[in-house]
C-alpha positions in Angstrom: 0.0 0.3 0.0 1.6 3.6 -1.1 2.0 6.1 1.7 -1.1 8.3 0.3 -3.2 4.8 0.6 -1.8 4.4 4.0 -2.5 7.9 5.3 -5.9 7.7 3.8 -6.9 4.6 5.6 -5.7 6.5 9.0 -8.0 8.9 8.3 -11.6 6.7 7.1 -10.3 4.7 10.5 -10.3 7.9 12.8 -13.6 9.2 11.4 -14.9 6.1 12.9 -13.5 6.2 16.3 -10.2 3.6 15.4 -7.0 3.6 15.9 -4.1 2.3 13.4 -2.0 0.5 16.2 1.4 -0.7 14.0 2.2 -3.5 12.0 4.8 -5.9 10.9 5.5 -8.6 8.2 4.0 -11.6 9.6 7.0 -14.7 10.0 5.7 -18.2 10.5 6.2 -17.8 14.2 3.7 -15.0 13.9 0.6 -17.5 13.5 -0.9 -15.2 11.3 -3.2 -16.9 9.0 -3.1 -16.8 5.2 -5.2 -14.7 2.9 -8.8 -16.1 2.0 -7.5 -17.3 -1.6 -4.8 -18.9 0.1 -1.9 -16.3 -0.4 0.4 -15.6 2.2 0.0 -12.5 4.4 2.9 -10.1 3.6 1.7 -7.4 6.0 -0.6 -7.1 9.4 -2.0 -3.9 10.6 -3.6 -3.8 13.8 -6.6 -1.7 14.6 -7.5 -0.4 17.8 -9.4 2.4 19.6 -9.4 4.2 23.4 -12.2 5.6 25.1 -12.2 8.8 24.0 -11.6 7.9 20.3 -14.2 5.3 19.6 -17.1 6.2 22.1 -18.9 9.0 20.2 -18.8 7.3 17.0 -20.2 4.1 18.2 -22.9 5.9 20.4 -23.9 7.3 17.5 -24.5 4.0 15.4 -27.5 2.0 15.0 -25.8 -0.8 16.8 -25.7 1.1 20.2 -29.6 1.4 20.6 -31.1 -1.5 18.4 -31.0 -3.4 21.7 -29.3 -6.2 20.0 -26.7 -8.5 21.5 -23.0 -7.7 21.1 -23.6 -4.1 20.0 -19.8 -2.4 19.8 -18.6 -6.1 18.4 -21.4 -5.7 15.6 -20.0 -2.0 14.9 -17.0 -3.2 14.7 -17.0 -5.7 12.3 -19.9 -3.7 9.7 -17.5 -0.4 9.7 -13.9 -2.4 9.8 -15.0 -4.9 7.0 -16.3 -2.0 4.8 -12.8 -0.4 4.9 -11.2 -3.4 4.2 -13.1 -3.6 1.1 -12.3 -0.5 -0.1 -8.8 -1.0 0.4 -8.5 -4.7 -0.4 -7.6 -6.0 3.1 -9.3 -8.7 5.1 -9.8 -8.2 8.1 -10.0 -10.7 11.6 -11.6 -9.7 14.7 -10.5 -10.9 18.6 -14.0 -12.4 19.7 -14.3 -14.7 16.8 -13.9 -18.2 17.5 -12.5 -20.5 18.7 -9.9 -20.9 18.1 -9.2 -17.5 19.1 -6.3 -14.9 17.2 -3.2 -14.3 19.6 -3.9 -10.4 19.4 -1.4 -9.7 22.3 1.2 -11.5 20.4 0.5 -9.7 17.6 0.6 -6.3 19.0 3.8 -7.3 21.2 5.2 -7.4 17.2 4.0 -4.3 16.5 6.3 -3.0 19.3 5.0 0.1 21.8 3.1 -2.3 23.8 4.4 -4.3 27.0 2.4 -6.5 29.7 0.7 -5.0 32.4 -0.2 -6.7 35.8 -3.7 -5.8 34.7 -3.8 -8.6 32.1 -4.0 -5.8 29.3 -1.1 -4.4 27.3 0.0 -1.0 28.5 1.0 0.7 25.3 3.7 3.5 25.5 1.6 6.5 24.0 -2.1 5.6 25.1 -1.2 3.4 28.5 -3.7 0.4 29.0 -6.2 2.6 27.6 -6.1 0.6 24.1 -8.7 -2.0 22.9 -8.0 -4.4 19.6 -10.8 -4.4 17.8 -9.4 -6.3 14.5 -6.1 -6.7 12.4 -6.2 -6.3 8.9 -4.1 -8.5 6.3 -2.7 -8.0 3.2 -0.9 -9.8 0.5 1.6 -6.7 -0.3 4.2 -4.9 2.1 2.6 -1.9 4.1 4.8 1.1 3.6 4.2 2.8 7.3 3.6 -1.0 9.2 6.5 -0.2 11.8 5.4 2.4 13.9 6.3 1.9 17.2 9.7 -0.1 17.8 10.1 1.1 21.2 8.9 -1.2 24.0 6.2 -0.2 26.0 6.0 1.2 29.3 5.6 -1.1 32.3 9.1 -2.4 32.0 10.5 0.9 33.0 7.5 1.9 35.2 9.1 1.6 38.8 6.2 2.9 41.0 3.7 0.6 39.9 0.6 2.1 41.1 -1.7 -0.2 39.4 -0.3 -3.0 41.9 -1.3 -0.9 45.2 -5.1 0.3 44.9 -7.5 -2.5 44.2 -10.0 -2.2 47.1 -9.9 -6.6 46.6 -6.3 -7.1 45.7 -6.9 -8.2 42.4 -4.0 -7.5 41.1 -0.6 -9.1 42.1 2.8 -9.8 40.1 3.0 -12.9 41.4 -0.7 -13.8 40.4 -1.5 -11.3 38.0 -5.1 -10.5 37.3 -7.8 -12.8 39.7 -10.5 -12.0 37.4 -13.1 -13.9 39.9 -12.2 -11.6 42.5 -12.5 -8.6 40.8 -16.2 -10.1 39.1 -17.5 -10.8 42.7 -16.6 -7.3 44.0 -18.2 -5.2 41.3 -21.4 -7.8 41.3 -22.1 -7.1 45.0 -23.0 -3.1 44.3 -23.2 -0.9 41.3 -22.9 2.0 43.2 -18.8 0.9 44.0 -16.3 3.5 42.2 -14.8 0.3 39.9 -18.0 0.9 37.7 -16.6 4.2 36.8 -13.5 2.3 35.7 -10.9 0.1 37.0 -9.4 1.8 39.8 -6.1 0.1 39.2 -6.1 0.8 35.3 -6.8 4.5 36.2 -3.6 4.4 38.4 -1.8 4.0 35.7 0.6 7.3 34.7 0.5 6.2 31.1 -2.0 7.6 28.7 -4.2 9.4 31.2 -5.7 11.5 28.4 -7.3 8.4 26.6 -8.7 7.3 29.8 -12.4 6.0 29.2 -15.1 8.4 30.7 -17.7 6.8 33.5 -20.1 6.2 31.0 -17.9 3.8 28.7 -16.6 2.0 31.4 -19.8 1.3 32.5 -20.8 0.2 29.4 -18.2 -2.3 29.6 -18.7 -3.6 33.0 -22.0 -4.9 32.1 -20.7 -6.6 29.0 -17.9 -7.6 31.4 -20.2 -9.4 34.1 -22.7 -10.3 31.1 -25.9 -7.4 32.2 
């Protein structure tokens, strides 16, 4: 893909609330499937979002208010499959499976990410606030695929405030993220501050300007609990 086409794709993604988070040329160890016609993928582009970037566009979409299940996944598929067709790409999504694609591995190969104690990856610019929405595969090299060769922020974070603020100690370096403890605490009382956004996630000093709003966090917490 030429640089002008890449710039156009980035603009179209941004208009729909999505971000281009980087990419790479797959190797065998990347576990990237072939294209639907059997050709190998020569580039993978990681598409994601943050709360401030995606929420306004999603909230204005028909999927948000149609009362059908999985509105955000359906919005992502509709928009990103449409862009994939326009730019002669193929889209894969993290919520399709099993088998599920190794999105965290792919993000680490893109660069700029590190594994956080929260279970999510943290980005050097966006902190722990990126959501992975899709990857685009192409049979052609992509001019600007490698955007973030630097490592993510967690490796250099000495204070690690994310480890000390969870009210039920569901985050630790030893045990990682204890999902059951988190779910139980949230389910007991919807007025708790955690419903406005995970306290451990909010304590991360990186990417503060990309934090989710309370409304966005409440939407994701309800999805997390299956409400």
